[in-house]
mmCIF file as gemmi writes it, N, C-alpha and C atoms, coordinates in Angstrom:
data_model
loop_
_atom_site.group_PDB
_atom_site.id
_atom_site.type_symbol
_atom_site.label_atom_id
_atom_site.label_alt_id
_atom_site.label_comp_id
_atom_site.label_asym_id
_atom_site.label_entity_id
_atom_site.label_seq_id
_atom_site.pdbx_PDB_ins_code
_atom_site.Cartn_x
_atom_site.Cartn_y
_atom_site.Cartn_z
_atom_site.occupancy
_atom_site.B_iso_or_equiv
_atom_site.pdbx_formal_charge
_atom_site.auth_seq_id
_atom_site.auth_asym_id
_atom_site.pdbx_PDB_model_num
ATOM 1 N N . GLY Axp A 1 ? -0.806 -11.053 3.231 1 0 ? 1 A 1
ATOM 2 C CA . GLY Axp A 1 ? 0.229 -10.341 3.877 1 0 ? 1 A 1
ATOM 3 C C . GLY Axp A 1 ? -0.31 -9.443 4.968 1 0 ? 1 A 1
ATOM 4 N N . VAL Axp A 2 ? 0.168 -8.248 4.978 1 0 ? 2 A 1
ATOM 5 C CA . VAL Axp A 2 ? -0.16 -7.283 6.025 1 0 ? 2 A 1
ATOM 6 C C . VAL Axp A 2 ? -1.642 -6.922 5.997 1 0 ? 2 A 1
ATOM 7 N N . LEU Axp A 3 ? -2.195 -6.762 4.811 1 0 ? 3 A 1
ATOM 8 C CA . LEU Axp A 3 ? -3.618 -6.417 4.728 1 0 ? 3 A 1
ATOM 9 C C . LEU Axp A 3 ? -4.498 -7.534 5.274 1 0 ? 3 A 1
ATOM 10 N N . THR Axp A 4 ? -4.103 -8.767 5.056 1 0 ? 4 A 1
ATOM 11 C CA . THR Axp A 4 ? -4.868 -9.903 5.566 1 0 ? 4 A 1
ATOM 12 C C . THR Axp A 4 ? -4.845 -9.922 7.084 1 0 ? 4 A 1
ATOM 13 N N . VAL Axp A 5 ? -3.678 -9.714 7.663 1 0 ? 5 A 1
ATOM 14 C CA . VAL Axp A 5 ? -3.562 -9.685 9.126 1 0 ? 5 A 1
ATOM 15 C C . VAL Axp A 5 ? -4.382 -8.535 9.697 1 0 ? 5 A 1
ATOM 16 N N . ALA Axp A 6 ? -4.314 -7.364 9.066 1 0 ? 6 A 1
ATOM 17 C CA . ALA Axp A 6 ? -5.096 -6.215 9.534 1 0 ? 6 A 1
ATOM 18 C C . ALA Axp A 6 ? -6.59 -6.518 9.473 1 0 ? 6 A 1
ATOM 19 N N . ARG Axp A 7 ? -7.019 -7.161 8.418 1 0 ? 7 A 1
ATOM 20 C CA . ARG Axp A 7 ? -8.444 -7.508 8.293 1 0 ? 7 A 1
ATOM 21 C C . ARG Axp A 7 ? -8.858 -8.508 9.359 1 0 ? 7 A 1
ATOM 22 N N . LEU Axp A 8 ? -8.001 -9.481 9.646 1 0 ? 8 A 1
ATOM 23 C CA . LEU Axp A 8 ? -8.325 -10.474 10.668 1 0 ? 8 A 1
ATOM 24 C C . LEU Axp A 8 ? -8.413 -9.841 12.053 1 0 ? 8 A 1
ATOM 25 N N . VAL Axp A 9 ? -7.455 -9 12.378 1 0 ? 9 A 1
ATOM 26 C CA . VAL Axp A 9 ? -7.433 -8.375 13.701 1 0 ? 9 A 1
ATOM 27 C C . VAL Axp A 9 ? -8.597 -7.404 13.862 1 0 ? 9 A 1
ATOM 28 N N . LEU Axp A 10 ? -8.787 -6.53 12.892 1 0 ? 10 A 1
ATOM 29 C CA . LEU Axp A 10 ? -9.852 -5.533 12.997 1 0 ? 10 A 1
ATOM 30 C C . LEU Axp A 10 ? -11.239 -6.144 12.831 1 0 ? 10 A 1
ATOM 31 N N . GLY Axp A 11 ? -11.316 -7.303 12.219 1 0 ? 11 A 1
ATOM 32 C CA . GLY Axp A 11 ? -12.598 -7.961 12.027 1 0 ? 11 A 1
ATOM 33 C C . GLY Axp A 11 ? -13.257 -8.404 13.319 1 0 ? 11 A 1
ATOM 34 N N . TRP Axp A 12 ? -12.487 -8.512 14.385 1 0 ? 12 A 1
ATOM 35 C CA . TRP Axp A 12 ? -13.032 -8.931 15.675 1 0 ? 12 A 1
ATOM 36 C C . TRP Axp A 12 ? -13.718 -7.794 16.422 1 0 ? 12 A 1
ATOM 37 N N . ILE Axp A 13 ? -13.531 -6.565 15.987 1 0 ? 13 A 1
ATOM 38 C CA . ILE Axp A 13 ? -14.152 -5.415 16.647 1 0 ? 13 A 1
ATOM 39 C C . ILE Axp A 13 ? -15.56 -5.243 16.072 1 0 ? 13 A 1
ATOM 40 N N . PRO Axp A 14 ? -16.577 -5.255 16.926 1 0 ? 14 A 1
ATOM 41 C CA . PRO Axp A 14 ? -17.947 -5.127 16.421 1 0 ? 14 A 1
ATOM 42 C C . PRO Axp A 14 ? -18.165 -3.808 15.667 1 0 ? 14 A 1
ATOM 43 N N . ILE Axp A 15 ? -18.928 -3.835 14.638 1 0 ? 15 A 1
ATOM 44 C CA . ILE Axp A 15 ? -19.345 -2.733 13.762 1 0 ? 15 A 1
ATOM 45 C C . ILE Axp A 15 ? -18.159 -2.004 13.139 1 0 ? 15 A 1
ATOM 46 N N . ILE Axp A 16 ? -17.28 -1.428 13.948 1 0 ? 16 A 1
ATOM 47 C CA . ILE Axp A 16 ? -16.12 -0.716 13.407 1 0 ? 16 A 1
ATOM 48 C C . ILE Axp A 16 ? -15.237 -1.683 12.628 1 0 ? 16 A 1
ATOM 49 N N . GLY Axp A 17 ? -15.087 -2.889 13.144 1 0 ? 17 A 1
ATOM 50 C CA . GLY Axp A 17 ? -14.28 -3.895 12.462 1 0 ? 17 A 1
ATOM 51 C C . GLY Axp A 17 ? -14.83 -4.226 11.09 1 0 ? 17 A 1
ATOM 52 N N . LEU Axp A 18 ? -16.149 -4.285 10.986 1 0 ? 18 A 1
ATOM 53 C CA . LEU Axp A 18 ? -16.78 -4.569 9.698 1 0 ? 18 A 1
ATOM 54 C C . LEU Axp A 18 ? -16.497 -3.456 8.696 1 0 ? 18 A 1
ATOM 55 N N . VAL Axp A 19 ? -16.565 -2.214 9.148 1 0 ? 19 A 1
ATOM 56 C CA . VAL Axp A 19 ? -16.281 -1.069 8.275 1 0 ? 19 A 1
ATOM 57 C C . VAL Axp A 19 ? -14.827 -1.107 7.824 1 0 ? 19 A 1
ATOM 58 N N . PHE Axp A 20 ? -13.908 -1.311 8.783 1 0 ? 20 A 1
ATOM 59 C CA . PHE Axp A 20 ? -12.493 -1.395 8.43 1 0 ? 20 A 1
ATOM 60 C C . PHE Axp A 20 ? -12.22 -2.57 7.503 1 0 ? 20 A 1
ATOM 61 N N . ASP Axp A 21 ? -12.917 -3.674 7.724 1 0 ? 21 A 1
ATOM 62 C CA . ASP Axp A 21 ? -12.745 -4.848 6.87 1 0 ? 21 A 1
ATOM 63 C C . ASP Axp A 21 ? -13.097 -4.51 5.426 1 0 ? 21 A 1
ATOM 64 N N . TRP Axp A 22 ? -14.195 -3.821 5.218 1 0 ? 22 A 1
ATOM 65 C CA . TRP Axp A 22 ? -14.601 -3.414 3.864 1 0 ? 22 A 1
ATOM 66 C C . TRP Axp A 22 ? -13.602 -2.441 3.256 1 0 ? 22 A 1
ATOM 67 N N . ILE Axp A 23 ? -13.177 -1.45 4.046 1 0 ? 23 A 1
ATOM 68 C CA . ILE Axp A 23 ? -12.239 -0.441 3.538 1 0 ? 23 A 1
ATOM 69 C C . ILE Axp A 23 ? -10.912 -1.082 3.156 1 0 ? 23 A 1
ATOM 70 N N . ILE Axp A 24 ? -10.376 -1.913 4.04 1 0 ? 24 A 1
ATOM 71 C CA . ILE Axp A 24 ? -9.097 -2.567 3.762 1 0 ? 24 A 1
ATOM 72 C C . ILE Axp A 24 ? -9.227 -3.5 2.563 1 0 ? 24 A 1
ATOM 73 N N . GLY Axp A 25 ? -10.35 -4.197 2.467 1 0 ? 25 A 1
ATOM 74 C CA . GLY Axp A 25 ? -10.575 -5.083 1.33 1 0 ? 25 A 1
ATOM 75 C C . GLY Axp A 25 ? -10.614 -4.339 0.004 1 0 ? 25 A 1
ATOM 76 N N . ILE Axp A 26 ? -11.311 -3.222 -0.021 1 0 ? 26 A 1
ATOM 77 C CA . ILE Axp A 26 ? -11.401 -2.42 -1.249 1 0 ? 26 A 1
ATOM 78 C C . ILE Axp A 26 ? -10.046 -1.82 -1.596 1 0 ? 26 A 1
ATOM 79 N N . LEU Axp A 27 ? -9.333 -1.284 -0.591 1 0 ? 27 A 1
ATOM 80 C CA . LEU Axp A 27 ? -8.002 -0.725 -0.839 1 0 ? 27 A 1
ATOM 81 C C . LEU Axp A 27 ? -7.038 -1.791 -1.354 1 0 ? 27 A 1
ATOM 82 N N . GLY Axp A 28 ? -7.122 -2.98 -0.79 1 0 ? 28 A 1
ATOM 83 C CA . GLY Axp A 28 ? -6.271 -4.076 -1.259 1 0 ? 28 A 1
ATOM 84 C C . GLY Axp A 28 ? -6.565 -4.444 -2.703 1 0 ? 28 A 1
ATOM 85 N N . LEU Axp A 29 ? -7.84 -4.475 -3.059 1 0 ? 29 A 1
ATOM 86 C CA . LEU Axp A 29 ? -8.229 -4.79 -4.432 1 0 ? 29 A 1
ATOM 87 C C . LEU Axp A 29 ? -7.734 -3.72 -5.403 1 0 ? 29 A 1
ATOM 88 N N . VAL Axp A 30 ? -7.911 -2.456 -5.033 1 0 ? 30 A 1
ATOM 89 C CA . VAL Axp A 30 ? -7.45 -1.355 -5.888 1 0 ? 30 A 1
ATOM 90 C C . VAL Axp A 30 ? -5.933 -1.408 -6.046 1 0 ? 30 A 1
ATOM 91 N N . LEU Axp A 31 ? -5.215 -1.622 -4.942 1 0 ? 31 A 1
ATOM 92 C CA . LEU Axp A 31 ? -3.756 -1.716 -5.003 1 0 ? 31 A 1
ATOM 93 C C . LEU Axp A 31 ? -3.329 -2.869 -5.9 1 0 ? 31 A 1
ATOM 94 N N . TRP Axp A 32 ? -3.987 -4.007 -5.777 1 0 ? 32 A 1
ATOM 95 C CA . TRP Axp A 32 ? -3.66 -5.174 -6.597 1 0 ? 32 A 1
ATOM 96 C C . TRP Axp A 32 ? -3.858 -4.865 -8.085 1 0 ? 32 A 1
ATOM 97 N N . ILE Axp A 33 ? -4.973 -4.221 -8.426 1 0 ? 33 A 1
ATOM 98 C CA . ILE Axp A 33 ? -5.247 -3.883 -9.828 1 0 ? 33 A 1
ATOM 99 C C . ILE Axp A 33 ? -4.204 -2.908 -10.365 1 0 ? 33 A 1
ATOM 100 N N . VAL Axp A 34 ? -3.883 -1.87 -9.585 1 0 ? 34 A 1
ATOM 101 C CA . VAL Axp A 34 ? -2.88 -0.887 -10.015 1 0 ? 34 A 1
ATOM 102 C C . VAL Axp A 34 ? -1.534 -1.566 -10.237 1 0 ? 34 A 1
ATOM 103 N N . LEU Axp A 35 ? -1.13 -2.431 -9.314 1 0 ? 35 A 1
ATOM 104 C CA . LEU Axp A 35 ? 0.159 -3.114 -9.451 1 0 ? 35 A 1
ATOM 105 C C . LEU Axp A 35 ? 0.173 -4.066 -10.644 1 0 ? 35 A 1
ATOM 106 N N . MET Axp A 36 ? -0.942 -4.718 -10.926 1 0 ? 36 A 1
ATOM 107 C CA . MET Axp A 36 ? -1.01 -5.602 -12.09 1 0 ? 36 A 1
ATOM 108 C C . MET Axp A 36 ? -0.894 -4.796 -13.386 1 0 ? 36 A 1
ATOM 109 N N . ILE Axp A 37 ? -1.531 -3.647 -13.436 1 0 ? 37 A 1
ATOM 110 C CA . ILE Axp A 37 ? -1.431 -2.788 -14.624 1 0 ? 37 A 1
ATOM 111 C C . ILE Axp A 37 ? -0.001 -2.298 -14.797 1 0 ? 37 A 1
ATOM 112 N N . GLN Axp A 38 ? 0.628 -1.869 -13.706 1 0 ? 38 A 1
ATOM 113 C CA . GLN Axp A 38 ? 2.016 -1.406 -13.77 1 0 ? 38 A 1
ATOM 114 C C . GLN Axp A 38 ? 2.93 -2.52 -14.273 1 0 ? 38 A 1
ATOM 115 N N . ALA Axp A 39 ? 2.749 -3.722 -13.762 1 0 ? 39 A 1
ATOM 116 C CA . ALA Axp A 39 ? 3.58 -4.852 -14.191 1 0 ? 39 A 1
ATOM 117 C C . ALA Axp A 39 ? 3.318 -5.197 -15.652 1 0 ? 39 A 1
ATOM 118 N N . GLY Axp A 40 ? 2.068 -5.12 -16.078 1 0 ? 40 A 1
ATOM 119 C CA . GLY Axp A 40 ? 1.724 -5.435 -17.46 1 0 ? 40 A 1
ATOM 120 C C . GLY Axp A 40 ? 2.305 -4.46 -18.466 1 0 ? 40 A 1
ATOM 121 N N . THR Axp A 41 ? 2.467 -3.213 -18.055 1 0 ? 41 A 1
ATOM 122 C CA . THR Axp A 41 ? 3.044 -2.219 -18.957 1 0 ? 41 A 1
ATOM 123 C C . THR Axp A 41 ? 4.562 -2.167 -18.858 1 0 ? 41 A 1
ATOM 124 N N . GLY Axp A 42 ? 5.127 -2.943 -17.945 1 0 ? 42 A 1
ATOM 125 C CA . GLY Axp A 42 ? 6.579 -2.999 -17.804 1 0 ? 42 A 1
ATOM 126 C C . GLY Axp A 42 ? 7.175 -1.859 -17.003 1 0 ? 42 A 1
ATOM 127 N N . LYS Axp A 43 ? 6.351 -1.074 -16.344 1 0 ? 43 A 1
ATOM 128 C CA . LYS Axp A 43 ? 6.851 0.042 -15.543 1 0 ? 43 A 1
ATOM 129 C C . LYS Axp A 43 ? 7.364 -0.462 -14.198 1 0 ? 43 A 1
ATOM 130 N N . MET Axp A 44 ? 8.454 0.138 -13.741 1 0 ? 44 A 1
ATOM 131 C CA . MET Axp A 44 ? 8.992 -0.174 -12.423 1 0 ? 44 A 1
ATOM 132 C C . MET Axp A 44 ? 8.385 0.812 -11.436 1 0 ? 44 A 1
ATOM 133 N N . TRP Axp A 45 ? 7.69 0.306 -10.446 1 0 ? 45 A 1
ATOM 134 C CA . TRP Axp A 45 ? 7.024 1.168 -9.474 1 0 ? 45 A 1
ATOM 135 C C . TRP Axp A 45 ? 7.209 0.56 -8.106 1 0 ? 45 A 1
ATOM 136 N N . LYS Axp A 46 ? 7.896 1.264 -7.224 1 0 ? 46 A 1
ATOM 137 C CA . LYS Axp A 46 ? 8.171 0.741 -5.89 1 0 ? 46 A 1
ATOM 138 C C . LYS Axp A 46 ? 7.12 1.23 -4.898 1 0 ? 46 A 1
ATOM 139 N N . LEU Axp A 47 ? 6.67 0.307 -4.07 1 0 ? 47 A 1
ATOM 140 C CA . LEU Axp A 47 ? 5.775 0.676 -2.98 1 0 ? 47 A 1
ATOM 141 C C . LEU Axp A 47 ? 6.59 1.378 -1.897 1 0 ? 47 A 1
ATOM 142 N N . PRO Axp A 48 ? 5.992 2.337 -1.195 1 0 ? 48 A 1
ATOM 143 C CA . PRO Axp A 48 ? 6.753 3.143 -0.24 1 0 ? 48 A 1
ATOM 144 C C . PRO Axp A 48 ? 7.51 2.36 0.833 1 0 ? 48 A 1
ATOM 145 N N . TRP Axp A 49 ? 6.918 1.38 1.46 1 0 ? 49 A 1
ATOM 146 C CA . TRP Axp A 49 ? 7.578 0.725 2.584 1 0 ? 49 A 1
ATOM 147 C C . TRP Axp A 49 ? 8.329 -0.537 2.209 1 0 ? 49 A 1
ATOM 148 N N . VAL Axp A 50 ? 7.903 -1.223 1.203 1 0 ? 50 A 1
ATOM 149 C CA . VAL Axp A 50 ? 8.514 -2.514 0.886 1 0 ? 50 A 1
ATOM 150 C C . VAL Axp A 50 ? 9.277 -2.536 -0.427 1 0 ? 50 A 1
ATOM 151 N N . GLY Axp A 51 ? 9.298 -1.437 -1.147 1 0 ? 51 A 1
ATOM 152 C CA . GLY Axp A 51 ? 9.944 -1.402 -2.463 1 0 ? 51 A 1
ATOM 153 C C . GLY Axp A 51 ? 11.422 -1.718 -2.428 1 0 ? 51 A 1
ATOM 154 N N . ASN Axp A 52 ? 12.161 -1.065 -1.536 1 0 ? 52 A 1
ATOM 155 C CA . ASN Axp A 52 ? 13.601 -1.305 -1.45 1 0 ? 52 A 1
ATOM 156 C C . ASN Axp A 52 ? 13.898 -2.726 -0.986 1 0 ? 52 A 1
ATOM 157 N N . TRP Axp A 53 ? 13.125 -3.213 -0.016 1 0 ? 53 A 1
ATOM 158 C CA . TRP Axp A 53 ? 13.316 -4.575 0.484 1 0 ? 53 A 1
ATOM 159 C C . TRP Axp A 53 ? 13.074 -5.59 -0.635 1 0 ? 53 A 1
ATOM 160 N N . ALA Axp A 54 ? 12.012 -5.408 -1.396 1 0 ? 54 A 1
ATOM 161 C CA . ALA Axp A 54 ? 11.694 -6.327 -2.487 1 0 ? 54 A 1
ATOM 162 C C . ALA Axp A 54 ? 12.781 -6.306 -3.555 1 0 ? 54 A 1
ATOM 163 N N . GLU Axp A 55 ? 13.331 -5.141 -3.818 1 0 ? 55 A 1
ATOM 164 C CA . GLU Axp A 55 ? 14.401 -5.021 -4.805 1 0 ? 55 A 1
ATOM 165 C C . GLU Axp A 55 ? 15.647 -5.797 -4.357 1 0 ? 55 A 1
ATOM 166 N N . ARG Axp A 56 ? 15.993 -5.692 -3.07 1 0 ? 56 A 1
ATOM 167 C CA . ARG Axp A 56 ? 17.143 -6.442 -2.537 1 0 ? 56 A 1
ATOM 168 C C . ARG Axp A 56 ? 16.899 -7.943 -2.615 1 0 ? 56 A 1
ATOM 169 N N . GLN Axp A 57 ? 15.686 -8.377 -2.292 1 0 ? 57 A 1
ATOM 170 C CA . GLN Axp A 57 ? 15.364 -9.8 -2.339 1 0 ? 57 A 1
ATOM 171 C C . GLN Axp A 57 ? 15.436 -10.327 -3.766 1 0 ? 57 A 1
ATOM 172 N N . ALA Axp A 58 ? 14.972 -9.54 -4.713 1 0 ? 58 A 1
ATOM 173 C CA . ALA Axp A 58 ? 14.995 -9.961 -6.117 1 0 ? 58 A 1
ATOM 174 C C . ALA Axp A 58 ? 16.421 -10.055 -6.637 1 0 ? 58 A 1
ATOM 175 N N . SER Axp A 59 ? 17.293 -9.158 -6.196 1 0 ? 59 A 1
ATOM 176 C CA . SER Axp A 59 ? 18.681 -9.207 -6.67 1 0 ? 59 A 1
ATOM 177 C C . SER Axp A 59 ? 19.436 -10.379 -6.056 1 0 ? 59 A 1
ATOM 178 N N . LYS Axp A 60 ? 19.049 -10.815 -4.857 1 0 ? 60 A 1
ATOM 179 C CA . LYS Axp A 60 ? 19.677 -11.987 -4.232 1 0 ? 60 A 1
ATOM 180 C C . LYS Axp A 60 ? 19.322 -13.262 -4.984 1 0 ? 60 A 1
ATOM 181 N N . ALA Axp A 61 ? 18.115 -13.33 -5.509 1 0 ? 61 A 1
ATOM 182 C CA . ALA Axp A 61 ? 17.641 -14.536 -6.189 1 0 ? 61 A 1
ATOM 183 C C . ALA Axp A 61 ? 18.305 -14.722 -7.547 1 0 ? 61 A 1
ATOM 184 N N . SER Axp A 62 ? 18.813 -13.656 -8.131 1 0 ? 62 A 1
ATOM 185 C CA . SER Axp A 62 ? 19.41 -13.745 -9.473 1 0 ? 62 A 1
ATOM 186 C C . SER Axp A 62 ? 20.82 -14.253 -9.425 1 0 ? 62 A 1
């Protein structure tokens, strides 16, 4: 998604791109782990920018 696009775009910038690539990669991994734990415990946790959109999409599918 968005993190992948950010990594691809910033990856083209020498040195700084490599640093951003590592930071974005680590943040993405941490976010993924946190969201998996939240889902495993059954807690509802909305992400700040996409939470409402995802909720609307899920209600349309039902």
